[in-house]
C-alpha positions, -999 to 999 in steps of 0.1 A, spaced: -283 98 -379 -269 63 -377 -234 76 -372 -245 97 -341 -263 67 -326 -232 45 -332 -209 70 -316 -233 73 -286 -235 35 -283 -197 33 -284 -194 60 -257 -220 43 -236 -203 9 -239 -169 24 -230 -184 41 -199 -201 8 -189 -168 -11 -192 -147 14 -173 -172 23 -145 -166 -8 -124 -129 -1 -124 -135 35 -112 -155 24 -82 -133 -6 -73 -114 -1 -40 -100 -21 -12 -124 -31 16 -123 -12 48 -94 -23 70 -103 -43 101 -81 -22 123 -65 13 120 -30 -1 122 -11 -33 131 25 -27 140 42 -59 128 65 -78 152 81 -112 149 72 -124 184 40 -143 189 35 -128 224 4 -108 212 -11 -138 193 -28 -120 165 -13 -129 131 -22 -104 104 -5 -102 70 24 -126 79 34 -106 111 21 -107 146 5 -75 158 20 -54 186 -5 -43 213 -18 -9 201 -12 6 235 25 -2 232 30 13 198 55 42 196 63 68 170 95 49 162 73 21 148 63 44 120 97 60 113 125 49 89 159 66 89 172 50 58 156 75 34 178 104 44 211 85 37 228 90 4 230 58 -17 255 47 -43 247 61 -77 277 50 -97 258 26 -119 247 28 -156 214 44 -147 228 69 -122 202 64 -94 197 44 -62 165 28 -48 160 25 -10 135 -1 -2 112 4 28 89 -24 39 73 -38 71 107 -50 82 121 -15 82 89 4 92 68 -20 113 38 4 112 33 -2 75 18 -37 82 -18 -39 69 -16 -4 53 -18 -18 18 4 -2 -8 23 24 12 
């Protein structure tokens, strides 16, 4: 009987320790999207970039053409990494880990 209760207590402790990580999440975003621009004409600074007026946002703000281009793979590992960030895809601003 003591072994069963010890096993139950260990399982319950493990569940209690992991439960907060399972329900942890980012808070709700303030806006749906914020297309990052470098000009302060719009005046709202979010995440290090100024936000473009949402009515002026276009599909090109969310598109990146660099992923379809072949990269150099003549290296010891045999692969290439293409980085995409808010400078390449301005629509990624404030979208967290995208």
